[in-house]
Backbone as CSV, one residue per row, in Angstrom:
resi,resn,N_x,N_y,N_z,CA_x,CA_y,CA_z,C_x,C_y,C_z
1,UNK,89.655,-58.463,116.895,90.829,-57.989,117.568,90.400,-56.921,118.570
2,UNK,91.090,-56.916,119.700,90.820,-55.904,120.712,92.138,-55.227,121.060
3,UNK,92.157,-53.913,120.935,93.296,-53.098,121.336,92.908,-52.454,122.660
4,UNK,93.740,-52.642,123.668,93.372,-52.172,124.993,94.627,-51.663,125.712
5,UNK,94.457,-50.616,126.497,95.580,-50.090,127.272,96.124,-51.164,128.208
6,UNK,97.369,-51.011,128.595,97.998,-52.005,129.465,97.743,-51.749,130.951
7,UNK,96.977,-50.713,131.264,96.657,-50.412,132.666,95.149,-50.500,132.900
8,UNK,94.579,-51.603,132.428,93.127,-51.801,132.478,92.818,-53.138,133.149
9,UNK,91.822,-53.116,134.020,91.267,-54.346,134.569,89.978,-54.640,133.819
10,UNK,89.843,-55.868,133.331,88.598,-56.290,132.694,87.651,-56.737,133.800
11,UNK,86.627,-55.933,134.045,85.675,-56.196,135.123,84.456,-56.974,134.649
12,UNK,84.355,-57.228,133.373,83.168,-57.826,132.778,83.384,-59.326,132.562
13,UNK,82.629,-60.134,133.275,82.742,-61.590,133.138,82.344,-62.057,131.736
14,UNK,81.587,-61.244,131.034,81.113,-61.595,129.698,81.796,-60.730,128.633
15,UNK,83.058,-60.388,128.875,83.818,-59.494,128.007,83.761,-59.919,126.540
16,UNK,84.133,-61.161,126.253,84.169,-61.627,124.861,82.785,-61.573,124.223
17,UNK,81.757,-61.959,124.966,80.392,-61.910,124.439,79.984,-60.479,124.100
18,UNK,80.338,-59.541,124.953,79.976,-58.137,124.719,80.699,-57.570,123.487
19,UNK,81.955,-57.947,123.312,82.701,-57.486,122.129,82.076,-58.062,120.856
20,UNK,81.802,-59.348,120.859,81.199,-59.988,119.683,79.838,-59.366,119.371
21,UNK,79.016,-59.147,120.377,77.695,-58.541,120.162,77.831,-57.111,119.642
22,UNK,78.743,-56.347,120.200,78.939,-54.965,119.752,79.405,-54.880,118.305
23,UNK,80.233,-55.835,117.893,80.725,-55.839,116.513,79.677,-56.314,115.516
24,UNK,78.536,-56.766,115.982,77.419,-57.040,115.083,76.726,-55.740,114.681
25,UNK,76.889,-54.692,115.504,76.256,-53.399,115.229,77.210,-52.363,114.657
26,UNK,78.495,-52.490,114.956,79.476,-51.481,114.563,80.717,-52.148,113.970
27,UNK,81.372,-51.453,113.036,82.635,-51.965,112.479,83.784,-51.797,113.472
28,UNK,83.782,-50.689,114.193,84.779,-50.406,115.225,84.007,-50.160,116.510
29,UNK,84.397,-50.842,117.584,83.692,-50.751,118.854,84.592,-50.153,119.917
30,UNK,84.031,-49.266,120.719,84.710,-48.733,121.886,83.768,-48.753,123.063
31,UNK,84.244,-48.249,124.204,83.381,-48.198,125.385,82.968,-46.780,125.748
32,UNK,83.598,-45.797,125.116,83.208,-44.399,125.316,83.515,-43.652,124.024
33,UNK,82.670,-42.673,123.707,82.893,-41.961,122.466,82.073,-40.698,122.357
34,UNK,82.238,-40.064,121.207,81.544,-38.817,120.907,80.760,-39.013,119.617
35,UNK,79.528,-38.565,119.633,78.659,-38.711,118.468,79.014,-37.744,117.344
36,UNK,79.885,-36.771,117.645,80.279,-35.812,116.611,81.786,-35.601,116.636
37,UNK,82.282,-35.026,115.535,83.692,-34.658,115.423,83.733,-33.214,114.956
38,UNK,84.443,-32.378,115.706,84.552,-30.960,115.390,85.936,-30.637,114.836
39,UNK,86.050,-29.576,114.039,87.379,-29.166,113.574,88.300,-28.875,114.758
40,UNK,89.547,-29.333,114.660,90.603,-29.082,115.646,90.283,-29.644,117.032
41,UNK,89.413,-30.618,117.086,89.017,-31.206,118.365,90.237,-31.853,119.032
42,UNK,90.534,-31.517,120.306,91.751,-32.012,120.949,91.606,-33.372,121.633
43,UNK,90.442,-33.978,121.578,90.211,-35.277,122.226,88.823,-35.761,121.844
44,UNK,88.598,-37.047,122.059,87.261,-37.575,121.783,86.208,-36.907,122.657
45,UNK,86.562,-36.475,123.861,85.580,-35.962,124.817,85.519,-34.443,124.914
46,UNK,86.561,-33.773,124.445,86.656,-32.333,124.624,86.426,-31.594,123.318
47,UNK,85.951,-30.356,123.445,85.865,-29.455,122.308,86.958,-28.412,122.472
48,UNK,87.004,-27.452,121.609,88.038,-26.424,121.693,89.052,-26.619,120.603
49,UNK,89.878,-25.610,120.437,90.835,-25.639,119.341,92.276,-25.629,119.821
50,UNK,92.496,-25.722,121.118,93.849,-25.704,121.649,93.964,-26.730,122.772
51,UNK,95.157,-27.277,122.933,95.347,-28.288,123.960,95.307,-27.722,125.376
52,UNK,95.374,-26.416,125.524,95.307,-25.858,126.874,93.886,-25.429,127.232
53,UNK,92.926,-25.722,126.357,91.526,-25.373,126.600,90.691,-26.654,126.536
54,UNK,90.600,-27.326,127.671,89.856,-28.576,127.716,88.466,-28.316,128.255
55,UNK,87.512,-28.312,127.361,86.112,-28.101,127.718,85.360,-29.363,127.315
56,UNK,84.697,-29.986,128.294,83.930,-31.182,127.990,82.858,-30.860,126.958
57,UNK,82.676,-31.769,126.025,81.596,-31.614,125.061,80.270,-31.754,125.812
58,UNK,79.220,-31.314,125.176,77.891,-31.385,125.780,77.487,-32.843,125.979
59,UNK,76.793,-33.087,127.079,76.430,-34.446,127.479,75.718,-35.219,126.361
60,UNK,74.854,-34.557,125.618,74.095,-35.272,124.585,74.969,-35.775,123.442
61,UNK,76.214,-35.295,123.343,77.121,-35.757,122.296,77.983,-36.939,122.723
62,UNK,78.040,-37.199,124.028,78.917,-38.243,124.547,78.144,-39.537,124.810
63,UNK,78.873,-40.646,124.807,78.257,-41.955,125.034,79.242,-42.862,125.750
64,UNK,78.701,-43.834,126.471,79.532,-44.846,127.093,79.838,-44.586,128.550
65,UNK,80.700,-45.437,129.097,81.087,-45.340,130.498,82.441,-46.009,130.691
66,UNK,83.226,-45.461,131.625,84.531,-46.021,131.979,84.698,-45.885,133.481
67,UNK,85.125,-46.966,134.130,85.481,-46.886,135.544,86.950,-46.466,135.638
68,UNK,87.278,-45.721,136.674,88.660,-45.325,136.931,88.993,-45.665,138.369
69,UNK,90.242,-45.972,138.617,90.660,-46.244,139.979,91.901,-47.092,140.034
70,UNK,92.397,-47.297,141.244,93.627,-48.049,141.440,93.367,-49.533,141.707
71,UNK,92.122,-49.957,141.587,91.758,-51.357,141.775,90.589,-51.684,140.850
72,UNK,90.369,-52.964,140.571,89.223,-53.334,139.734,87.903,-52.824,140.306
73,UNK,86.931,-52.709,139.450,85.581,-52.271,139.811,85.596,-50.874,140.447
74,UNK,86.342,-49.965,139.804,86.438,-48.594,140.292,85.158,-47.818,140.064
75,UNK,85.131,-46.569,140.567,83.960,-45.719,140.363,83.754,-45.438,138.872
76,UNK,82.513,-45.525,138.432,82.188,-45.411,137.010,81.831,-43.968,136.656
77,UNK,82.426,-43.488,135.571,82.028,-42.224,134.968,81.159,-42.561,133.778
78,UNK,79.924,-42.106,133.802,79.005,-42.351,132.700,78.959,-41.105,131.827
79,UNK,79.251,-41.289,130.547,79.261,-40.173,129.597,77.928,-40.037,128.886
80,UNK,77.268,-41.151,128.631,75.990,-41.132,127.933,75.510,-42.537,127.645
81,UNK,74.326,-42.631,127.080,73.692,-43.936,126.860,74.400,-44.731,125.761
82,UNK,74.234,-46.049,125.840,74.760,-46.965,124.834,73.681,-47.998,124.532
83,UNK,73.749,-48.646,123.398,74.724,-48.460,122.334,74.497,-47.136,121.606
84,UNK,75.565,-46.632,121.013,75.481,-45.353,120.316,76.491,-45.302,119.180
85,UNK,76.040,-44.857,118.029,76.958,-44.596,116.920,77.796,-43.379,117.279
86,UNK,79.075,-43.415,116.927,79.999,-42.344,117.291,80.888,-41.976,116.108
87,UNK,81.452,-40.791,116.191,82.460,-40.342,115.236,83.868,-40.577,115.779
88,UNK,84.020,-40.494,117.107,85.311,-40.667,117.769,85.128,-41.597,118.962
89,UNK,86.158,-42.399,119.246,86.119,-43.325,120.374,87.345,-43.131,121.262
90,UNK,87.169,-43.372,122.543,88.272,-43.366,123.488,89.152,-44.582,123.209
91,UNK,90.446,-44.366,123.089,91.366,-45.440,122.746,91.670,-46.415,123.862
92,UNK,91.042,-46.265,125.023,91.286,-47.217,126.111,90.905,-48.630,125.675
93,UNK,89.927,-48.753,124.789,89.535,-50.033,124.209,88.963,-49.777,122.827
94,UNK,89.536,-50.429,121.836,89.032,-50.390,120.463,89.005,-51.823,119.955
95,UNK,87.883,-52.235,119.400,87.752,-53.597,118.878,87.252,-53.535,117.443
96,UNK,87.701,-54.488,116.646,87.284,-54.563,115.239,87.573,-55.969,114.725
97,UNK,86.918,-56.300,113.646,87.251,-57.547,112.959,88.451,-57.271,112.045
98,UNK,89.433,-58.150,112.105,90.652,-57.986,111.308,90.342,-57.842,109.821
99,UNK,89.453,-58.678,109.319,89.146,-58.647,107.888,88.510,-57.319,107.471
100,UNK,87.736,-56.717,108.352,87.128,-55.415,108.051,88.213,-54.354,107.906
101,UNK,89.156,-54.338,108.837,90.240,-53.355,108.770,91.102,-53.562,107.533
102,UNK,91.425,-54.806,107.246,92.242,-55.099,106.058,91.525,-54.698,104.771
103,UNK,90.248,-55.022,104.670,89.490,-54.720,103.455,89.428,-53.224,103.183
104,UNK,89.386,-52.430,104.234,89.291,-50.974,104.083,90.639,-50.274,104.194
105,UNK,91.703,-51.027,104.462,93.037,-50.438,104.569,93.210,-49.540,105.789
106,UNK,92.485,-49.839,106.850,92.565,-49.026,108.065,93.559,-49.675,109.020
107,UNK,94.490,-48.861,109.501,95.502,-49.339,110.435,95.942,-48.203,111.329
108,UNK,96.667,-48.540,112.363,97.228,-47.516,113.240,98.423,-46.884,112.548
109,UNK,98.512,-45.577,112.586,99.625,-44.836,112.004,100.754,-44.794,113.033
110,UNK,101.936,-45.336,112.710,103.025,-45.395,113.690,103.565,-44.023,114.113
111,UNK,103.195,-42.965,113.405,103.635,-41.624,113.826,103.034,-41.231,115.168
112,UNK,101.886,-41.815,115.503,101.210,-41.484,116.755,101.596,-42.535,117.794
113,UNK,102.635,-42.222,118.563,103.183,-43.192,119.507,102.259,-43.455,120.685
114,UNK,101.489,-42.494,121.108,100.482,-42.718,122.141,99.349,-41.727,121.973
115,UNK,99.613,-40.487,122.236,98.565,-39.482,122.125,98.089,-39.352,120.679
116,UNK,96.810,-39.308,120.500,96.123,-39.114,119.224,96.105,-40.343,118.330
117,UNK,96.631,-41.484,118.778,96.510,-42.685,117.969,95.034,-43.048,117.793
118,UNK,94.218,-42.817,118.842,92.798,-43.158,118.757,92.049,-42.182,117.861
119,UNK,92.369,-40.892,117.965,91.722,-39.889,117.107,92.051,-40.170,115.639
120,UNK,93.324,-40.479,115.367,93.740,-40.769,113.998,93.088,-42.048,113.480
121,UNK,93.075,-43.085,114.308,92.469,-44.355,113.908,90.995,-44.164,113.585
122,UNK,90.279,-43.438,114.434,88.853,-43.193,114.201,88.631,-42.355,112.943
123,UNK,89.469,-41.345,112.743,89.344,-40.518,111.534,89.601,-41.351,110.285
124,UNK,90.592,-42.237,110.342,90.877,-43.132,109.209,89.712,-44.080,108.950
125,UNK,89.150,-44.624,110.013,88.024,-45.550,109.873,86.810,-44.852,109.269
126,UNK,86.502,-43.658,109.739,85.355,-42.916,109.201,85.606,-42.540,107.743
127,UNK,86.837,-42.126,107.403,87.162,-41.786,106.012,87.001,-42.999,105.099
128,UNK,87.189,-44.195,105.642,87.025,-45.432,104.876,85.581,-45.921,104.858
129,UNK,84.686,-45.178,105.504,83.273,-45.537,105.491,82.850,-46.516,106.566
130,UNK,83.704,-46.762,107.548,83.345,-47.691,108.618,82.460,-47.009,109.654
131,UNK,81.644,-47.813,110.324,80.717,-47.318,111.341,81.331,-47.561,112.712
132,UNK,81.466,-46.497,113.487,82.018,-46.569,114.830,80.892,-46.487,115.848
133,UNK,81.085,-47.146,116.976,80.087,-47.044,118.031,80.625,-47.550,119.343
134,UNK,79.910,-47.220,120.392,80.310,-47.735,121.701,79.145,-48.465,122.335
135,UNK,79.521,-49.380,123.213,78.545,-50.183,123.923,79.102,-50.474,125.310
136,UNK,78.267,-51.025,126.152,78.643,-51.269,127.543,79.552,-52.481,127.667
137,UNK,80.759,-52.244,128.173,81.721,-53.277,128.529,82.376,-52.785,129.816
138,UNK,82.315,-53.571,130.864,82.832,-53.126,132.156,84.343,-53.316,132.242
139,UNK,85.051,-52.207,132.487,86.478,-52.246,132.739,86.852,-51.060,133.622
140,UNK,87.983,-51.172,134.279,88.512,-50.078,135.093,89.857,-49.664,134.527
141,UNK,90.004,-48.367,134.268,91.231,-47.797,133.737,91.995,-47.161,134.889
142,UNK,93.237,-47.583,135.070,94.047,-47.119,136.186,94.432,-45.650,136.061
143,UNK,94.922,-45.244,134.905,95.480,-43.898,134.789,94.517,-42.928,134.128
144,UNK,94.754,-41.663,134.371,94.053,-40.595,133.681,94.933,-40.159,132.507
145,UNK,94.327,-39.625,131.472,95.101,-39.161,130.327,95.898,-37.916,130.694
146,UNK,97.038,-37.762,130.048,97.928,-36.619,130.293,97.690,-35.553,129.228
147,UNK,96.473,-35.015,129.198,96.146,-34.000,128.210,97.045,-32.786,128.413
148,UNK,97.524,-32.224,127.320,98.332,-31.022,127.395,99.810,-31.277,127.589
149,UNK,100.243,-32.541,127.687,101.662,-32.841,127.859,102.430,-32.460,126.596
150,UNK,103.737,-32.425,126.702,104.576,-32.096,125.549,104.371,-33.097,124.415
151,UNK,104.335,-34.396,124.755,104.079,-35.421,123.734,102.690,-35.258,123.118
152,UNK,101.714,-34.931,123.956,100.368,-34.704,123.459,100.313,-33.547,122.477
153,UNK,100.997,-32.477,122.776,101.012,-31.310,121.882,101.703,-31.638,120.565
154,UNK,102.798,-32.405,120.646,103.511,-32.804,119.422,102.606,-33.659,118.529
155,UNK,101.918,-34.617,119.132,101.040,-35.486,118.342,99.797,-34.753,117.856
156,UNK,99.336,-33.774,118.624,98.207,-32.949,118.169,98.596,-32.208,116.892
157,UNK,99.807,-31.663,116.852,100.288,-30.972,115.649,100.366,-31.949,114.471
158,UNK,100.850,-33.158,114.705,100.883,-34.182,113.651,99.483,-34.521,113.152
159,UNK,98.562,-34.646,114.105,97.175,-34.962,113.752,96.578,-33.858,112.877
160,UNK,96.775,-32.606,113.278,96.240,-31.497,112.477,96.906,-31.425,111.109
161,UNK,98.195,-31.713,111.055,98.911,-31.724,109.784,98.342,-32.801,108.859
162,UNK,98.058,-33.969,109.412,97.553,-35.090,108.601,96.124,-34.851,108.142
163,UNK,95.267,-34.376,109.056,93.844,-34.288,108.756,93.405,-32.896,108.328
164,UNK,94.275,-31.896,108.459,93.995,-30.564,107.925,92.826,-29.856,108.550
165,UNK,92.519,-30.159,109.793,91.404,-29.418,110.414,91.773,-28.808,111.731
């Protein structure tokens, strides 16, 4: 199964092959992620303990790449090398085998309507012992995340309440 934002162009002619290959190495696959998870982390890519303090994590902790732009094959932002095992993944693309998720009881929590659904999903997967990682899959994401929005702050509070960190 592949969960993907609705504002994404698939730029990779070998998309399905890349997903299948990535899932041979990882239980949950993404295209960008962080090799570590810190207490009160406000995003897969940022450190800090508040939503108004967005500081990029150190380059050696990040992995993957995502193109951004208003058309396919946008300019690529490279976060770090792949393939890479990760603790957190960017929710722009998450892939997993259905049977793996069912066997471990991992699912999306409906309390997270948009913001933090990926952080919660990754935390649930890691708590269940699943291995997360990212690998190279070419796509272009149209929008930028709305970090610090009112909805983001509400879901951040829910996330901290659920995970206690």
